[in-house]
py3Dmol code that shows the C-alpha trace and the ligand (Angstrom):
import py3Dmol

protein = """\
ATOM      1  CA  UNK A   1      34.677 -73.023 -48.625  1.00  0.00           C
ATOM      2  CA  UNK A   2      36.980 -73.875 -45.858  1.00  0.00           C
ATOM      3  CA  UNK A   3      34.675 -74.994 -43.222  1.00  0.00           C
ATOM      4  CA  UNK A   4      36.140 -78.189 -42.293  1.00  0.00           C
ATOM      5  CA  UNK A   5      37.633 -78.783 -38.948  1.00  0.00           C
ATOM      6  CA  UNK A   6      41.327 -78.695 -39.348  1.00  0.00           C
ATOM      7  CA  UNK A   7      43.336 -80.057 -36.475  1.00  0.00           C
ATOM      8  CA  UNK A   8      45.378 -77.042 -35.391  1.00  0.00           C
ATOM      9  CA  UNK A   9      48.789 -77.981 -34.368  1.00  0.00           C
ATOM     10  CA  UNK A  10      49.581 -77.047 -30.733  1.00  0.00           C
ATOM     11  CA  UNK A  11      51.684 -73.980 -30.859  1.00  0.00           C
ATOM     12  CA  UNK A  12      54.595 -74.522 -28.597  1.00  0.00           C
ATOM     13  CA  UNK A  13      55.219 -71.014 -27.693  1.00  0.00           C
ATOM     14  CA  UNK A  14      56.558 -72.084 -24.354  1.00  0.00           C
ATOM     15  CA  UNK A  15      60.197 -71.847 -24.186  1.00  0.00           C
ATOM     16  CA  UNK A  16      62.242 -72.785 -21.131  1.00  0.00           C
ATOM     17  CA  UNK A  17      63.879 -69.699 -19.813  1.00  0.00           C
ATOM     18  CA  UNK A  18      65.902 -71.694 -17.313  1.00  0.00           C
ATOM     19  CA  UNK A  19      69.554 -71.063 -18.067  1.00  0.00           C
ATOM     20  CA  UNK A  20      71.336 -74.317 -18.250  1.00  0.00           C
ATOM     21  CA  UNK A  21      74.122 -73.470 -15.687  1.00  0.00           C
ATOM     22  CA  UNK A  22      74.896 -77.109 -15.244  1.00  0.00           C
ATOM     23  CA  UNK A  23      77.860 -78.808 -16.723  1.00  0.00           C
ATOM     24  CA  UNK A  24      76.065 -80.108 -19.726  1.00  0.00           C
ATOM     25  CA  UNK A  25      78.493 -78.401 -22.132  1.00  0.00           C
ATOM     26  CA  UNK A  26      82.163 -78.508 -21.716  1.00  0.00           C
ATOM     27  CA  UNK A  27      83.649 -75.143 -21.939  1.00  0.00           C
ATOM     28  CA  UNK A  28      85.866 -74.863 -24.970  1.00  0.00           C
ATOM     29  CA  UNK A  29      89.206 -74.241 -23.475  1.00  0.00           C
ATOM     30  CA  UNK A  30      91.254 -74.986 -26.577  1.00  0.00           C
ATOM     31  CA  UNK A  31      91.278 -71.920 -28.706  1.00  0.00           C
ATOM     32  CA  UNK A  32      93.485 -71.008 -31.435  1.00  0.00           C
ATOM     33  CA  UNK A  33      95.939 -73.264 -33.164  1.00  0.00           C
ATOM     34  CA  UNK A  34      96.341 -76.515 -31.391  1.00  0.00           C
ATOM     35  CA  UNK A  35      99.366 -78.376 -32.669  1.00  0.00           C
ATOM     36  CA  UNK A  36      98.429 -81.415 -30.521  1.00  0.00           C
ATOM     37  CA  UNK A  37      96.212 -83.977 -32.261  1.00  0.00           C
ATOM     38  CA  UNK A  38      92.932 -84.370 -30.376  1.00  0.00           C
ATOM     39  CA  UNK A  39      92.785 -88.076 -30.959  1.00  0.00           C
ATOM     40  CA  UNK A  40      95.296 -90.565 -29.773  1.00  0.00           C
ATOM     41  CA  UNK A  41      97.428 -92.716 -32.078  1.00  0.00           C
ATOM     42  CA  UNK A  42      95.780 -92.624 -35.425  1.00  0.00           C
ATOM     43  CA  UNK A  43      95.560 -96.087 -36.742  1.00  0.00           C
ATOM     44  CA  UNK A  44      93.545 -97.766 -39.402  1.00  0.00           C
ATOM     45  CA  UNK A  45      93.194-101.538 -39.350  1.00  0.00           C
ATOM     46  CA  UNK A  46      92.341-103.645 -42.312  1.00  0.00           C
ATOM     47  CA  UNK A  47      91.084-107.008 -41.661  1.00  0.00           C
ATOM     48  CA  UNK A  48      88.972-109.496 -43.571  1.00  0.00           C
ATOM     49  CA  UNK A  49      88.741-107.052 -46.545  1.00  0.00           C
ATOM     50  CA  UNK A  50      87.316-104.364 -44.395  1.00  0.00           C
ATOM     51  CA  UNK A  51      88.427-101.143 -42.871  1.00  0.00           C
ATOM     52  CA  UNK A  52      87.692-101.578 -39.190  1.00  0.00           C
ATOM     53  CA  UNK A  53      85.628 -98.764 -37.873  1.00  0.00           C
ATOM     54  CA  UNK A  54      85.733 -95.084 -38.637  1.00  0.00           C
ATOM     55  CA  UNK A  55      88.599 -92.903 -37.633  1.00  0.00           C
ATOM     56  CA  UNK A  56      88.799 -89.382 -36.464  1.00  0.00           C
ATOM     57  CA  UNK A  57      92.147 -87.814 -36.426  1.00  0.00           C
ATOM     58  CA  UNK A  58      93.674 -84.448 -36.016  1.00  0.00           C
ATOM     59  CA  UNK A  59      94.845 -82.320 -39.028  1.00  0.00           C
ATOM     60  CA  UNK A  60      98.000 -83.574 -40.453  1.00  0.00           C
ATOM     61  CA  UNK A  61      98.209 -86.457 -38.071  1.00  0.00           C
ATOM     62  CA  UNK A  62     100.284 -89.384 -39.065  1.00  0.00           C
ATOM     63  CA  UNK A  63      98.110 -92.413 -39.581  1.00  0.00           C
ATOM     64  CA  UNK A  64      99.348 -95.915 -39.298  1.00  0.00           C
ATOM     65  CA  UNK A  65      97.647 -98.470 -41.600  1.00  0.00           C
ATOM     66  CA  UNK A  66      97.967-102.059 -40.562  1.00  0.00           C
ATOM     67  CA  UNK A  67      96.884-104.656 -43.073  1.00  0.00           C
ATOM     68  CA  UNK A  68      96.182-107.978 -41.445  1.00  0.00           C
ATOM     69  CA  UNK A  69      95.039-109.544 -44.689  1.00  0.00           C
ATOM     70  CA  UNK A  70      97.447-111.404 -46.976  1.00  0.00           C
ATOM     71  CA  UNK A  71      96.176-109.398 -49.925  1.00  0.00           C
ATOM     72  CA  UNK A  72      97.347-105.875 -50.570  1.00  0.00           C
ATOM     73  CA  UNK A  73      94.959-102.953 -50.011  1.00  0.00           C
ATOM     74  CA  UNK A  74      94.995 -99.287 -50.485  1.00  0.00           C
ATOM     75  CA  UNK A  75      93.613 -96.420 -48.658  1.00  0.00           C
ATOM     76  CA  UNK A  76      92.575 -94.064 -51.448  1.00  0.00           C
ATOM     77  CA  UNK A  77      90.439 -91.019 -50.971  1.00  0.00           C
ATOM     78  CA  UNK A  78      87.401 -91.001 -53.140  1.00  0.00           C
ATOM     79  CA  UNK A  79      87.741 -87.461 -54.434  1.00  0.00           C
ATOM     80  CA  UNK A  80      90.865 -85.466 -54.695  1.00  0.00           C
ATOM     81  CA  UNK A  81      94.282 -86.604 -53.905  1.00  0.00           C
ATOM     82  CA  UNK A  82      94.583 -86.100 -50.190  1.00  0.00           C
ATOM     83  CA  UNK A  83      95.945 -89.566 -49.685  1.00  0.00           C
ATOM     84  CA  UNK A  84      96.548 -92.761 -51.636  1.00  0.00           C
ATOM     85  CA  UNK A  85      98.622 -95.353 -50.102  1.00  0.00           C
ATOM     86  CA  UNK A  86      99.113 -99.058 -50.756  1.00  0.00           C
ATOM     87  CA  UNK A  87      99.564-101.550 -47.950  1.00  0.00           C
ATOM     88  CA  UNK A  88     101.116-104.837 -48.896  1.00  0.00           C
ATOM     89  CA  UNK A  89      99.808-108.041 -47.500  1.00  0.00           C
ATOM     90  CA  UNK A  90     100.448-108.284 -43.751  1.00  0.00           C
ATOM     91  CA  UNK A  91     102.146-104.974 -44.118  1.00  0.00           C
ATOM     92  CA  UNK A  92     102.078-101.635 -42.459  1.00  0.00           C
ATOM     93  CA  UNK A  93     102.390 -98.131 -43.891  1.00  0.00           C
ATOM     94  CA  UNK A  94     101.855 -94.608 -42.722  1.00  0.00           C
ATOM     95  CA  UNK A  95     100.474 -91.512 -44.402  1.00  0.00           C
ATOM     96  CA  UNK A  96      99.736 -88.009 -43.305  1.00  0.00           C
ATOM     97  CA  UNK A  97      96.079 -86.985 -42.727  1.00  0.00           C
ATOM     98  CA  UNK A  98      94.837 -83.886 -44.615  1.00  0.00           C
ATOM     99  CA  UNK A  99      95.358 -80.638 -42.798  1.00  0.00           C
ATOM    100  CA  UNK A 100      91.889 -79.423 -43.768  1.00  0.00           C
ATOM    101  CA  UNK A 101      89.123 -80.554 -41.482  1.00  0.00           C
ATOM    102  CA  UNK A 102      86.456 -82.518 -43.207  1.00  0.00           C
ATOM    103  CA  UNK A 103      85.158 -85.978 -43.896  1.00  0.00           C
ATOM    104  CA  UNK A 104      87.124 -87.970 -46.399  1.00  0.00           C
ATOM    105  CA  UNK A 105      85.460 -91.116 -47.683  1.00  0.00           C
ATOM    106  CA  UNK A 106      88.063 -93.574 -49.039  1.00  0.00           C
ATOM    107  CA  UNK A 107      88.117 -96.927 -50.746  1.00  0.00           C
ATOM    108  CA  UNK A 108      90.396 -99.679 -51.782  1.00  0.00           C
ATOM    109  CA  UNK A 109      91.651 -99.579 -55.439  1.00  0.00           C
ATOM    110  CA  UNK A 110      91.714-103.300 -55.512  1.00  0.00           C
ATOM    111  CA  UNK A 111      88.428-104.153 -53.863  1.00  0.00           C
ATOM    112  CA  UNK A 112      85.603-101.822 -54.868  1.00  0.00           C
ATOM    113  CA  UNK A 113      83.534-102.944 -51.843  1.00  0.00           C
ATOM    114  CA  UNK A 114      85.964-101.828 -49.438  1.00  0.00           C
ATOM    115  CA  UNK A 115      84.947 -98.354 -48.189  1.00  0.00           C
ATOM    116  CA  UNK A 116      85.827 -96.305 -45.150  1.00  0.00           C
ATOM    117  CA  UNK A 117      85.669 -92.682 -43.845  1.00  0.00           C
ATOM    118  CA  UNK A 118      88.395 -90.654 -42.368  1.00  0.00           C
ATOM    119  CA  UNK A 119      87.252 -87.597 -40.263  1.00  0.00           C
ATOM    120  CA  UNK A 120      89.628 -84.852 -39.801  1.00  0.00           C
ATOM    121  CA  UNK A 121      88.809 -82.261 -37.187  1.00  0.00           C
TER     122      UNK A 121
END
"""
ligand_1 = """\
1
CU
Cu 91.511 -104.070 -50.660
"""
view = py3Dmol.view(width=600, height=400)
view.addModel(protein, "pdb")
view.setStyle({"model": 0}, {"cartoon": {"style": "trace"}})
view.addModel(ligand_1, "xyz")
view.setStyle({"model": 1}, {"stick": {}})
view.zoomTo()
view.show()
């Protein structure tokens, strides 16, 4: 039968009743509709056939896309039609971020290896 010695996992019944009254968590003061974008100037930089970094923007923020390559690129959402813009070589364009919070992976229509992520929150 079951006579072998099984190593019983140490039950961590101990909880820490100490209430964290410290300032570990910033109190959410912003409640309700905030028309002010949380992030600063929303900008996507394209350089060397790459989207530079990930961007987090506020809902409906105007995003400036700067293309430092000589080739045109696009910022096209992977699914849906939230945004799809073409930026000419050494050009700049703007588009409006989705108003619905979420994560929006995007790509370049011209270069399949170019991928980025836009986070709206
Ligand atoms: Cu491209």
